[in-house]
N, C-alpha and C positions, 0 to 999 in steps of 0.2 A: 045706631048701626043696625040696619034693616035685616042682615043676614045673620046677625050672632045667635038667635035662638036656634037656627038650623045648623050652624056650625057646632054649637055646644051640644046638640044632639047626636050629630053625627059624631063628635068625640065621645060621646058617652057610648054609642053604637060600637065604636072601633075596640074601646077598652073592654066592652061586654064579650064581644067575640074573640078578642086577643085572651082575654082570662078563660075563656072556653076552649079554645085551642091549646093553650098551656095545659089545662086540667087533663084533656083528652092525650096529650103527648105522655103526661106524667102516668096516665093511666095504662097507656100502651106500653110505656117503660117498665111499669110494675107487673103487667101480665107477661112482658118477654122475660123478666127476670125470674118471675115464679116458674114459669114453664121450663125455662133453663136449668133451675133447681131440681125439677122433677125429671126431665129427660135428658137434659143437657143442651148445648149450643154449640154450634161451629164459632170458632174463635174469631175468624176474620169477619164474616158477615154479623156475627154478634157485636161485635166492636164497632163496626160501621152503624149498626140499627141503633146502638146505644147512643153514639156521639151524635146521630142525626136527630133524635128525641131530645137530647140535651141541648142542641142548637135551636130547635123549634122552641123549647121553653125558654131559652134565652132571647131568640128574637122576639118573643111576645113581651118579655119585660122590657125590651128597648122601645116596641110599639107603645106600651103604656107610659114610659118616661117620655117619649117624644108629644104623647097626647096631652102631658100635664105641661110641656113646654109650649105647645100651641094654644093651650088654654090661658096660661100667663100672657102671651103674646096677644092674645085676643081680647082679655081684660085691659090691656095696655091701650089697645086700637079703640076700645069702647070708651074708655076715660077720655079720648079726644072728641068724643061727640059734642060738646057745648062749645068747643072752641073752633072746630074744624071749618065751619062755615060763617063768614061775616054777615050778620044780620042787617036787614036794610035799615037804612033811618027813616023814621016816620016824617 
């Protein structure tokens, strides 16, 4: 499969950036929490903000899971290389 290496590379990039986004969302969550402990936070906007950070983190976990699924399907597709095309008889 000619494109397998590129697909695998892109899956690794997706996982890498998804992990970075999740780390940043966790960091922002902690920053907001810490600042809220120091000076307080408005309940409504604070709740929305914390929910948003949690959803970003959960979305990144889904991206990672989907990348694993795509990689599994890709390996199955690669395994068909030897039988996909009929070899010409000599």
